C-alpha positions in Angstrom: 89.9 93.5 260.4 91.4 90.0 260.4 88.1 88.5 261.6 86.2 90.3 258.9 88.5 89.0 256.3 88.2 85.4 257.6 84.3 85.6 257.6 84.5 87.0 254.0 86.7 84.1 252.9 84.3 81.6 254.6 81.3 83.1 252.8 83.1 83.0 249.5 83.9 79.3 250.0 80.3 78.3 250.6 78.7 77.4 247.2 75.7 79.5 246.3 72.4 77.7 246.1 70.7 77.4 242.7 67.0 77.1 242.3 65.6 74.1 240.4 65.6 75.1 236.7 63.5 72.2 235.6 60.1 73.8 236.0 61.2 76.8 233.9 62.5 74.5 231.2 59.4 72.3 231.2 57.0 75.3 231.2 58.9 76.9 228.2 58.7 73.6 226.4 55.1 72.9 227.3 53.6 76.2 226.4 55.4 76.5 223.0 54.5 72.9 222.2 50.9 73.4 223.1 50.4 76.4 220.8 52.1 74.7 217.8 50.4 71.4 218.4 47.0 73.1 218.6 47.6 74.4 215.1 48.8 71.0 213.9 45.7 69.4 215.4 43.5 71.7 213.3 42.2 73.7 216.2 43.3 76.9 214.5 44.2 77.8 210.8 47.5 76.5 209.7 48.6 80.0 208.7 48.7 80.8 212.4 52.0 79.0 212.6 53.7 82.4 212.6 52.4 83.2 216.1 54.7 80.4 217.3 57.8 82.2 216.1 58.0 84.6 219.0 57.4 81.8 221.5 60.0 79.6 219.9 62.6 82.4 220.1 62.1 83.5 223.6 60.2 81.0 225.8 60.7 77.6 224.1 64.1 78.7 222.8 65.9 81.2 225.1 64.3 80.2 228.4 64.9 76.5 227.8 68.5 77.2 226.7 69.1 79.0 230.0 67.4 76.3 232.0 69.8 73.8 230.3 72.8 75.8 231.3 71.6 76.0 234.9 70.9 72.2 234.9 74.7 71.8 234.1 75.3 73.8 237.2 73.2 71.4 239.3 75.0 68.3 237.8 71.9 67.0 236.0 73.3 65.7 232.8 70.0 64.5 231.3 68.2 67.8 232.2 71.1 69.9 230.8 71.3 67.9 227.6 67.5 67.8 227.0 66.7 71.5 227.9 69.7 72.8 225.9 68.8 70.7 222.9 65.1 71.5 222.9 65.9 75.2 223.4 68.1 74.9 220.3 65.3 73.0 218.5 62.8 75.9 219.0 65.4 78.5 218.0 66.1 76.5 214.8 62.4 76.1 214.2 61.9 79.8 214.5 64.7 80.4 212.1 62.9 78.4 209.4 59.8 80.5 209.6 61.5 84.0 210.0 61.2 85.5 206.5 64.6 87.2 206.5 66.4 83.8 206.7 65.0 82.7 203.3 65.0 79.1 204.5 61.2 78.5 204.0 61.1 80.3 200.6 64.1 78.3 199.4 62.6 74.9 200.4 59.2 75.8 199.0 60.6 76.9 195.6 62.7 73.8 195.3 59.8 71.6 196.1 61.6 69.9 199.0 59.8 71.5 201.9 57.9 68.4 203.1 60.8 66.0 202.7 63.2 68.4 204.4 60.8 69.0 207.3 60.3 65.2 207.5 64.0 64.5 207.9 64.4 67.4 210.4 61.5 66.0 212.5 62.7 62.4 212.2 66.2 63.4 213.4 64.6 65.1 216.5 62.5 62.0 217.0 65.7 59.9 217.1 67.3 62.2 219.6 64.2 62.2 221.8 64.1 58.4 221.8 67.7 58.5 223.1 66.7 60.9 225.8 63.7 58.7 226.6 66.1 55.7 227.1 68.3 57.9 229.3 65.2 58.8 231.4 64.2 55.3 232.3 65.7 55.5 235.8 64.0 58.8 236.6 60.4 59.6 237.4 57.4 58.2 235.5 56.3 61.7 234.7 59.5 62.6 232.9 59.5 59.2 231.2 55.9 59.9 230.0 57.0 63.4 228.6 59.8 62.0 226.6 57.9 59.0 225.5 55.0 61.0 224.2 57.4 63.5 222.6 59.1 60.7 220.7 55.7 59.6 219.3 54.9 63.2 218.4 58.0 63.7 216.4 57.7 60.4 214.6 54.0 61.0 213.7 54.8 64.5 212.4 57.9 63.2 210.5 56.2 60.4 208.7 53.3 62.7 208.0 55.6 65.0 206.2 57.6 62.3 204.4 54.6 60.2 203.3 52.3 63.2 202.7 49.7 61.8 205.0 47.9 64.7 206.6 46.1 62.6 209.2 49.5 61.8 210.8 50.2 65.5 211.1 46.9 65.8 213.0 47.7 62.8 215.2 51.1 64.4 215.9 49.2 67.6 216.9 47.1 65.7 219.4 50.1 63.8 220.7 51.9 67.1 221.1 49.0 68.6 223.1 49.1 65.5 225.4 52.9 65.9 225.7 52.5 69.6 226.7 49.9 68.8 229.4 52.1 66.1 230.9 55.0 68.5 230.8 53.0 71.2 232.6 52.0 68.6 235.2 55.6 67.7 235.8 56.6 71.4 236.0 53.9 72.1 238.6 55.0 69.1 240.6 58.5 70.5 240.6 57.3 73.9 241.6 55.2 72.6 244.5 58.1 70.5 245.8 60.6 73.4 245.5 58.3 75.9 247.2 57.0 73.5 250.0 53.5 74.0 248.6 50.3 73.2 250.4 50.1 69.9 248.5 52.3 67.9 246.1 51.7 66.0 242.9 52.9 62.4 242.4 55.4 62.0 239.6 56.1 58.3 240.1 58.9 56.6 242.0 62.5 56.6 240.7 63.4 53.1 239.6 
């Protein structure tokens, strides 16, 4: 009995392994960004924005939020901050377009929709630029994701603030490119974590 108790204590003292949460966070970010950016780029009617709400709530939002919490567990401060923040971004984005919140109706009726969205997107662009600076000693793939995302937010923000629709379209294409690079980075992480038959280069850490 004493030996069994000792083994149980040893097992409890061994930290449990946690899988790499980054591919989940990147995939949630990439897929939701790709769908919305396709609409912004004019590939689909702008009224289709509502289809993004479900993704923003559960994949871009909840899944990324969980990935951020797990990144805290691994000790990755940048990953934890970025995934948690972008999960919250998508949840807040969904809240704007859910009819029951009244946010979109209130902004539309007051005539402040475009300026409000512009400030909202600009603030996220500033945050993303800070995350970009924090990523400069990581991999080139992650640097590219955050760099492209910064440009995406800025293009969309200035498009809303200046009323220049071509900037919104540019932001859409930049968002699509951002999503593709994020998917690539996620796949690279998956292949490495699973000892896949091949690996994808993500660039050396500086």
